[in-house]
C-alpha positions, -999 to 999 in steps of 0.1 A, spaced: -542 -175 298 -565 -184 267 -594 -165 281 -570 -134 283 -560 -139 247 -596 -143 234 -608 -113 251 -578 -93 239 -585 -102 203 -621 -93 207 -612 -57 223 -588 -53 192 -612 -60 166 -643 -46 184 -667 -70 168 -706 -69 176 -704 -106 183 -679 -126 197 -655 -145 175 -665 -179 188 -701 -190 206 -736 -182 202 -748 -146 187 -747 -122 212 -772 -90 211 -773 -60 237 -804 -42 248 -829 -35 277 -854 -63 288 -874 -66 320 -849 -90 337 -875 -101 366 -896 -118 339 -871 -144 328 -866 -175 347 -830 -177 365 -804 -199 355 -780 -207 380 -745 -210 373 -716 -235 391 -688 -208 385 -682 -179 407 -680 -145 390 -662 -123 385 -628 -139 387 -595 -116 392 -592 -115 353 -624 -102 347 -620 -75 372 -586 -65 357 -602 -64 324 -629 -40 335 -603 -20 353 -584 -17 321 -613 -9 300 -625 19 323 -589 31 327 -581 34 290 -611 52 284 -628 22 264 -662 39 279 -673 56 306 -699 44 333 -715 72 356 -701 66 389 -675 40 382 -636 49 380 -610 25 372 -598 17 409 -634 19 424 -663 4 405 -696 -17 414 -719 -25 387 -739 -55 376 -747 -67 342 -777 -89 334 -777 -116 307 -805 -139 290 -799 -169 274 -825 -186 247 -827 -223 247 -846 -242 219 -868 -272 223 -841 -294 224 -827 -275 255 -798 -263 233 -787 -229 240 -791 -207 206 -787 -172 217 -770 -148 244 -787 -113 252 -764 -87 273 -777 -57 288 -772 -25 271 -751 -5 299 -738 20 270 -705 3 271 -699 -22 241 -665 -36 252 -681 -47 286 -710 -62 268 -690 -80 244 -669 -94 275 -700 -103 292 -711 -123 260 -680 -140 257 -677 -151 291 -715 -167 290 -703 -184 257 -674 -198 276 -696 -207 306 -722 -226 280 -694 -241 263 -678 -253 292 -709 -264 311 -713 -239 340 -749 -237 342 -776 -258 352 -795 -265 320 -835 -259 320 -854 -288 323 -884 -293 298 -887 -290 262 -902 -255 256 -883 -226 239 -875 -200 266 -850 -176 280 -831 -176 314 -814 -153 332 -783 -143 354 -762 -115 361 -723 -107 366 -714 -82 394 -685 -63 387 -667 -48 418 -632 -33 430 -623 -10 458 -587 -2 454 
């Protein structure tokens, strides 16, 4: 419920950075050049799928070949860790839909805050990546 309220607030304000958490940027990258960071949370959950369905249904954005009742796409993201192994920045793939990019940034911030990632080892500044696949076939 709290996640739903946070996400609804983000959509209403349409801010480029989530209200809480690390700064989030969107853009393009060579995702395979980053080391993978494993998550202990199965995504997407039904709430996230419903959010995507609403974004597509309300005309929040249009993704080629995707409809509110039938979609299947993946959004890559990366997290930069400093020398103390503290997350300092989130980078989300630019898919041409700011609302979905903000949603992914907020989800990643929440996962970082709640400890759902296996944190990197070592003391080097580094980017780590993962992705979320959103799909529905209603």
